[in-house]
N, CA, C and O atoms as a GROMACS GRO file, in nm:
protein
  272
    1MET      N    1   3.268   2.455  -1.764
    1MET     CA    2   3.266   2.479  -1.621
    1MET      C    3   3.131   2.441  -1.564
    1MET      O    4   3.028   2.450  -1.630
    2THR      N    5   3.134   2.399  -1.442
    2THR     CA    6   3.010   2.365  -1.373
    2THR      C    7   2.988   2.460  -1.257
    2THR      O    8   3.082   2.520  -1.205
    3ALA      N    9   2.864   2.473  -1.218
    3ALA     CA   10   2.828   2.559  -1.105
    3ALA      C   11   2.783   2.471  -0.989
    3ALA      O   12   2.725   2.364  -1.009
    4LYS      N   13   2.811   2.517  -0.868
    4LYS     CA   14   2.765   2.444  -0.750
    4LYS      C   15   2.614   2.445  -0.743
    4LYS      O   16   2.549   2.543  -0.779
    5LEU      N   17   2.558   2.334  -0.698
    5LEU     CA   18   2.414   2.324  -0.679
    5LEU      C   19   2.386   2.364  -0.534
    5LEU      O   20   2.381   2.278  -0.446
    6ASP      N   21   2.366   2.492  -0.511
    6ASP     CA   22   2.348   2.540  -0.375
    6ASP      C   23   2.206   2.587  -0.347
    6ASP      O   24   2.173   2.623  -0.233
    7LYS      N   25   2.121   2.586  -0.450
    7LYS     CA   26   1.980   2.618  -0.429
    7LYS      C   27   1.897   2.532  -0.525
    7LYS      O   28   1.949   2.479  -0.623
    8THR      N   29   1.769   2.520  -0.496
    8THR     CA   30   1.680   2.435  -0.575
    8THR      C   31   1.647   2.500  -0.709
    8THR      O   32   1.616   2.618  -0.718
    9ILE      N   33   1.654   2.417  -0.813
    9ILE     CA   34   1.618   2.458  -0.949
    9ILE      C   35   1.490   2.383  -0.985
    9ILE      O   36   1.485   2.261  -0.969
   10LYS      N   37   1.389   2.452  -1.034
   10LYS     CA   38   1.264   2.387  -1.074
   10LYS      C   39   1.247   2.397  -1.224
   10LYS      O   40   1.270   2.501  -1.286
   11ARG      N   41   1.205   2.285  -1.281
   11ARG     CA   42   1.178   2.279  -1.424
   11ARG      C   43   1.048   2.205  -1.446
   11ARG      O   44   1.005   2.126  -1.361
   12GLU      N   45   0.985   2.230  -1.560
   12GLU     CA   46   0.858   2.166  -1.594
   12GLU      C   47   0.884   2.061  -1.702
   12GLU      O   48   0.967   2.080  -1.791
   13LEU      N   49   0.811   1.950  -1.692
   13LEU     CA   50   0.828   1.840  -1.786
   13LEU      C   51   0.691   1.781  -1.818
   13LEU      O   52   0.609   1.763  -1.727
   14GLU      N   53   0.664   1.752  -1.945
   14GLU     CA   54   0.538   1.689  -1.983
   14GLU      C   55   0.565   1.545  -2.025
   14GLU      O   56   0.649   1.518  -2.111
   15VAL      N   57   0.491   1.451  -1.962
   15VAL     CA   58   0.503   1.309  -1.993
   15VAL      C   59   0.362   1.253  -2.007
   15VAL      O   60   0.280   1.264  -1.916
   16ASP      N   61   0.334   1.192  -2.122
   16ASP     CA   62   0.203   1.131  -2.149
   16ASP      C   63   0.088   1.227  -2.124
   16ASP      O   64  -0.016   1.187  -2.071
   17GLY      N   65   0.105   1.353  -2.161
   17GLY     CA   66  -0.002   1.452  -2.149
   17GLY      C   67  -0.017   1.512  -2.010
   17GLY      O   68  -0.103   1.598  -1.990
   18LYS      N   69   0.064   1.470  -1.913
   18LYS     CA   70   0.058   1.526  -1.778
   18LYS      C   71   0.181   1.612  -1.756
   18LYS      O   72   0.290   1.581  -1.803
   19THR      N   73   0.162   1.722  -1.683
   19THR     CA   74   0.272   1.813  -1.656
   19THR      C   75   0.325   1.790  -1.515
   19THR      O   76   0.248   1.780  -1.419
   20TYR      N   77   0.456   1.782  -1.503
   20TYR     CA   78   0.523   1.758  -1.375
   20TYR      C   79   0.623   1.870  -1.347
   20TYR      O   80   0.677   1.932  -1.439
   21THR      N   81   0.646   1.895  -1.219
   21THR     CA   82   0.750   1.987  -1.176
   21THR      C   83   0.864   1.904  -1.121
   21THR      O   84   0.845   1.820  -1.033
   22ILE      N   85   0.984   1.927  -1.174
   22ILE     CA   86   1.104   1.858  -1.129
   22ILE      C   87   1.184   1.959  -1.046
   22ILE      O   88   1.221   2.065  -1.097
   23ALA      N   89   1.211   1.926  -0.921
   23ALA     CA   90   1.292   2.012  -0.835
   23ALA      C   91   1.425   1.943  -0.810
   23ALA      O   92   1.430   1.836  -0.750
   24ILE      N   93   1.532   2.005  -0.855
   24ILE     CA   94   1.666   1.951  -0.837
   24ILE      C   95   1.737   2.042  -0.737
   24ILE      O   96   1.757   2.161  -0.763
   25GLY      N   97   1.775   1.985  -0.623
   25GLY     CA   98   1.836   2.065  -0.519
   25GLY      C   99   1.954   1.997  -0.455
   25GLY      O  100   1.990   1.886  -0.494
   26PRO      N  101   2.015   2.062  -0.358
   26PRO     CA  102   2.132   2.006  -0.292
   26PRO      C  103   2.103   1.873  -0.220
   26PRO      O  104   2.194   1.793  -0.200
   27ASP      N  105   1.978   1.850  -0.183
   27ASP     CA  106   1.942   1.727  -0.110
   27ASP      C  107   1.905   1.612  -0.202
   27ASP      O  108   1.915   1.496  -0.161
   28GLY      N  109   1.860   1.641  -0.325
   28GLY     CA  110   1.820   1.536  -0.417
   28GLY      C  111   1.725   1.586  -0.522
   28GLY      O  112   1.724   1.704  -0.556
   29VAL      N  113   1.642   1.495  -0.574
   29VAL     CA  114   1.548   1.525  -0.681
   29VAL      C  115   1.408   1.490  -0.635
   29VAL      O  116   1.386   1.386  -0.573
   30LYS      N  117   1.312   1.579  -0.666
   30LYS     CA  118   1.171   1.554  -0.631
   30LYS      C  119   1.086   1.580  -0.755
   30LYS      O  120   1.106   1.679  -0.825
   31VAL      N  121   0.992   1.489  -0.781
   31VAL     CA  122   0.902   1.501  -0.895
   31VAL      C  123   0.760   1.508  -0.842
   31VAL      O  124   0.715   1.420  -0.768
   32THR      N  125   0.688   1.614  -0.880
   32THR     CA  126   0.548   1.628  -0.838
   32THR      C  127   0.463   1.662  -0.959
   32THR      O  128   0.507   1.731  -1.051
   33GLU      N  129   0.339   1.614  -0.957
   33GLU     CA  130   0.247   1.651  -1.062
   33GLU      C  131   0.215   1.799  -1.045
   33GLU      O  132   0.197   1.846  -0.932
   34LYS      N  133   0.210   1.872  -1.154
   34LYS     CA  134   0.188   2.017  -1.147
   34LYS      C  135   0.062   2.047  -1.067
   34LYS      O  136  -0.043   1.988  -1.090
   35GLY      N  137   0.074   2.139  -0.973
   35GLY     CA  138  -0.038   2.178  -0.888
   35GLY      C  139  -0.048   2.098  -0.760
   35GLY      O  140  -0.133   2.126  -0.676
   36ARG      N  141   0.037   1.999  -0.742
   36ARG     CA  142   0.038   1.915  -0.622
   36ARG      C  143   0.162   1.946  -0.539
   36ARG      O  144   0.257   2.007  -0.588
   37ARG      N  145   0.160   1.903  -0.413
   37ARG     CA  146   0.273   1.927  -0.324
   37ARG      C  147   0.358   1.802  -0.303
   37ARG      O  148   0.480   1.811  -0.288
   38ASN      N  149   0.295   1.687  -0.303
   38ASN     CA  150   0.366   1.563  -0.271
   38ASN      C  151   0.400   1.485  -0.396
   38ASN      O  152   0.328   1.486  -0.496
   39GLY      N  153   0.513   1.417  -0.389
   39GLY     CA  154   0.557   1.333  -0.499
   39GLY      C  155   0.681   1.257  -0.458
   39GLY      O  156   0.736   1.280  -0.350
   40PRO      N  157   0.726   1.166  -0.543
   40PRO     CA  158   0.845   1.088  -0.510
   40PRO      C  159   0.968   1.176  -0.500
   40PRO      O  160   0.987   1.270  -0.577
   41GLU      N  161   1.052   1.144  -0.402
   41GLU     CA  162   1.176   1.218  -0.379
   41GLU      C  163   1.288   1.119  -0.354
   41GLU      O  164   1.268   1.018  -0.287
   42ILE      N  165   1.405   1.147  -0.407
   42ILE     CA  166   1.518   1.059  -0.387
   42ILE      C  167   1.643   1.143  -0.358
   42ILE      O  168   1.666   1.246  -0.421
   43SER      N  169   1.719   1.098  -0.263
   43SER     CA  170   1.840   1.172  -0.225
   43SER      C  171   1.954   1.141  -0.320
   43SER      O  172   1.956   1.037  -0.385
   44TRP      N  173   2.050   1.232  -0.326
   44TRP     CA  174   2.168   1.210  -0.409
   44TRP      C  175   2.247   1.090  -0.358
   44TRP      O  176   2.304   1.014  -0.437
   45ARG      N  177   2.249   1.072  -0.227
   45ARG     CA  178   2.321   0.959  -0.168
   45ARG      C  179   2.265   0.827  -0.219
   45ARG      O  180   2.341   0.734  -0.248
   46SER      N  181   2.132   0.816  -0.230
   46SER     CA  182   2.068   0.694  -0.281
   46SER      C  183   2.100   0.671  -0.429
   46SER      O  184   2.122   0.558  -0.472
   47ILE      N  185   2.102   0.778  -0.504
   47ILE     CA  186   2.132   0.766  -0.647
   47ILE      C  187   2.277   0.722  -0.667
   47ILE      O  188   2.304   0.630  -0.745
   48ILE      N  189   2.368   0.786  -0.597
   48ILE     CA  190   2.511   0.757  -0.613
   48ILE      C  191   2.547   0.617  -0.565
   48ILE      O  192   2.629   0.549  -0.627
   49SER      N  193   2.485   0.572  -0.455
   49SER     CA  194   2.518   0.440  -0.399
   49SER      C  195   2.455   0.326  -0.477
   49SER      O  196   2.494   0.210  -0.460
   50GLY      N  197   2.358   0.357  -0.563
   50GLY     CA  198   2.292   0.252  -0.639
   50GLY      C  199   2.166   0.201  -0.573
   50GLY      O  200   2.098   0.114  -0.628
   51ASP      N  201   2.132   0.253  -0.454
   51ASP     CA  202   2.011   0.211  -0.385
   51ASP      C  203   1.886   0.239  -0.468
   51ASP      O  204   1.789   0.163  -0.462
   52ALA      N  205   1.887   0.346  -0.546
   52ALA     CA  206   1.772   0.380  -0.628
   52ALA      C  207   1.747   0.273  -0.733
   52ALA      O  208   1.633   0.233  -0.755
   53SER      N  209   1.852   0.226  -0.797
   53SER     CA  210   1.841   0.122  -0.897
   53SER      C  211   1.795  -0.010  -0.835
   53SER      O  212   1.709  -0.079  -0.890
   54LEU      N  213   1.852  -0.043  -0.721
   54LEU     CA  214   1.814  -0.165  -0.650
   54LEU      C  215   1.667  -0.160  -0.609
   54LEU      O  216   1.595  -0.258  -0.623
   55ASN      N  217   1.623  -0.045  -0.559
   55ASN     CA  218   1.484  -0.028  -0.517
   55ASN      C  219   1.389  -0.045  -0.636
   55ASN      O  220   1.285  -0.109  -0.622
   56GLU      N  221   1.423   0.011  -0.751
   56GLU     CA  222   1.339  -0.001  -0.870
   56GLU      C  223   1.331  -0.146  -0.918
   56GLU      O  224   1.224  -0.192  -0.959
   57SER      N  225   1.443  -0.217  -0.914
   57SER     CA  226   1.444  -0.358  -0.953
   57SER      C  227   1.358  -0.443  -0.859
   57SER      O  228   1.285  -0.531  -0.904
   58LEU      N  229   1.367  -0.416  -0.730
   58LEU     CA  230   1.287  -0.488  -0.632
   58LEU      C  231   1.139  -0.462  -0.653
   58LEU      O  232   1.058  -0.555  -0.648
   59LYS      N  233   1.104  -0.338  -0.676
   59LYS     CA  234   0.963  -0.301  -0.700
   59LYS      C  235   0.909  -0.373  -0.824
   59LYS      O  236   0.797  -0.423  -0.822
   60ALA      N  237   0.988  -0.377  -0.932
   60ALA     CA  238   0.946  -0.442  -1.056
   60ALA      C  239   0.926  -0.592  -1.034
   60ALA      O  240   0.831  -0.650  -1.087
   61SER      N  241   1.013  -0.656  -0.956
   61SER     CA  242   0.999  -0.800  -0.934
   61SER      C  243   0.879  -0.831  -0.845
   61SER      O  244   0.812  -0.932  -0.866
   62VAL      N  245   0.850  -0.745  -0.746
   62VAL     CA  246   0.733  -0.765  -0.661
   62VAL      C  247   0.606  -0.747  -0.742
   62VAL      O  248   0.511  -0.824  -0.726
   63ASP      N  249   0.603  -0.643  -0.828
   63ASP     CA  250   0.486  -0.619  -0.915
   63ASP      C  251   0.463  -0.738  -1.009
   63ASP      O  252   0.349  -0.778  -1.030
   64ALA      N  253   0.571  -0.793  -1.064
   64ALA     CA  254   0.559  -0.906  -1.155
   64ALA      C  255   0.505  -1.030  -1.084
   64ALA      O  256   0.426  -1.105  -1.141
   65ALA      N  257   0.548  -1.051  -0.960
   65ALA     CA  258   0.503  -1.166  -0.883
   65ALA      C  259   0.355  -1.150  -0.842
   65ALA      O  260   0.282  -1.248  -0.835
   66ALA      N  261   0.314  -1.028  -0.817
   66ALA     CA  262   0.176  -1.001  -0.774
   66ALA      C  263   0.078  -1.006  -0.891
   66ALA      O  264  -0.041  -1.035  -0.873
   67ASN      N  265   0.128  -0.979  -1.011
   67ASN     CA  266   0.042  -0.976  -1.130
   67ASN      C  267   0.096  -1.070  -1.237
   67ASN      O  268   0.151  -1.025  -1.338
   68PRO      N  269   0.080  -1.203  -1.216
   68PRO     CA  270   0.136  -1.300  -1.313
   68PRO      C  271   0.069  -1.295  -1.447
   68PRO      O  272   0.106  -1.371  -1.537
   0.00000   0.00000   0.00000
């Protein structure tokens, strides 16, 4: 059984020695470095539609072109 996501759930994650807070809520997902307020956020609509994947691919190609 699954439960409705009707309130924000926060979890801690360590990546490369840095600690991050992951907030999963009804509006989407937000990742912030522990102790900070701002960080990348993505809506569920963007994830489901594939816009998130498209955005990441575009960013990677721009970075590759800028740093040959």
